[in-house]
C-alpha positions as CSV (number, residue, x, y, z in Angstrom):
1,M,0.0,0.0,0.0
2,A,1.3,3.5,-0.9
3,K,2.0,6.0,1.8
4,T,1.5,9.7,1.1
5,I,4.2,11.9,2.6
6,T,3.0,15.5,3.1
7,K,4.9,18.7,3.7
8,K,3.7,18.5,7.3
9,D,5.3,15.0,7.6
10,V,8.6,16.3,6.4
11,A,8.4,19.3,8.8
12,N,7.6,17.0,11.7
13,Y,10.6,14.8,10.7
14,L,12.9,17.8,10.7
15,N,11.5,18.9,14.0
16,S,12.2,15.5,15.6
17,V,15.6,14.8,14.0
18,L,17.2,18.2,13.9
19,G,15.5,19.8,16.9
20,L,14.1,22.7,14.9
21,T,11.0,24.3,16.2
22,K,7.8,23.3,14.4
23,L,7.6,26.8,12.8
24,E,11.3,26.7,11.7
25,S,10.7,23.2,10.2
26,K,7.6,24.3,8.4
27,Q,9.4,27.4,7.0
28,L,12.3,25.3,5.8
29,V,10.1,22.9,3.9
30,E,8.1,25.8,2.4
31,L,11.4,27.5,1.3
32,L,12.6,24.3,-0.4
33,V,9.3,23.8,-2.2
34,D,9.2,27.5,-3.2
35,E,12.7,27.3,-4.6
36,I,11.9,24.2,-6.7
37,K,8.7,25.9,-8.0
38,S,10.6,29.1,-8.8
39,S,13.3,27.2,-10.7
40,L,10.7,25.2,-12.7
41,N,8.8,28.3,-13.5
42,K,12.0,29.8,-15.0
43,G,12.3,26.7,-17.2
44,E,15.2,25.3,-15.2
45,E,15.7,21.7,-14.4
46,V,16.0,20.9,-10.7
47,K,18.6,18.3,-9.7
48,L,18.7,16.9,-6.2
49,S,21.9,15.0,-5.9
50,G,21.4,11.4,-4.7
51,F,17.6,11.7,-5.3
52,G,16.6,12.7,-8.8
53,N,15.6,15.4,-11.3
54,F,12.5,17.4,-11.9
55,I,12.2,18.0,-15.6
56,I,9.9,20.2,-17.6
57,H,8.5,18.6,-20.8
58,H,6.8,20.8,-23.4
59,K,3.9,19.0,-25.1
60,K,2.6,20.2,-28.4
61,E,-1.0,20.7,-29.3
62,R,-2.5,17.4,-30.4
63,P,-5.9,15.8,-31.3
64,G,-7.8,14.0,-28.6
65,R,-11.2,12.7,-27.8
66,N,-13.7,13.5,-25.1
67,P,-14.2,10.2,-23.3
68,K,-17.8,10.9,-22.3
69,T,-19.1,12.0,-25.7
70,G,-16.6,10.6,-28.1
71,E,-16.3,14.0,-29.7
72,D,-12.9,15.0,-31.3
73,V,-11.2,17.8,-29.4
74,V,-7.9,19.6,-29.6
75,I,-5.7,19.2,-26.5
76,S,-3.8,22.5,-26.1
77,A,-0.1,22.8,-25.8
78,R,1.2,22.8,-22.3
79,S,4.2,22.2,-20.1
80,V,4.3,19.4,-17.6
81,V,6.7,18.5,-14.8
82,S,8.1,15.0,-14.5
83,F,10.4,13.4,-12.0
84,K,13.2,11.0,-12.9
85,A,14.8,9.1,-10.1
86,G,18.6,9.2,-9.9
87,P,20.8,6.1,-9.8
88,K,21.3,6.1,-6.0
89,L,17.5,6.2,-5.4
90,K,16.9,3.5,-8.0
91,R,19.5,1.3,-6.3
92,K,17.9,1.9,-2.9
93,I,14.5,0.9,-4.2
94,E,15.8,-2.2,-6.0
95,L,17.6,-3.3,-2.8
96,S,14.4,-2.8,-0.7
97,E,12.3,-4.8,-3.2
98,G,14.7,-7.7,-3.0
99,Q,14.0,-8.1,0.8
């Protein structure tokens, strides 16, 4: 079963491990997320060493179909963010799956 980790979970972890106050922990998590968002908004790739990369893909306009009506529609061009796990994270996952 998948577990969702929230920003609050990360802040609580920082609070317990580093001894930061809850406010400091929350602010630290928000600063990190804001920096990632800001870089992606500028079109920059975000690389977190030992973890992975957040990459922006630019999708062109393309034909599609409304699944409810079957009507042909045009899906507009857009940018999407994807995450690609780095080698260290992939190895860690592979090792945990083997247990």
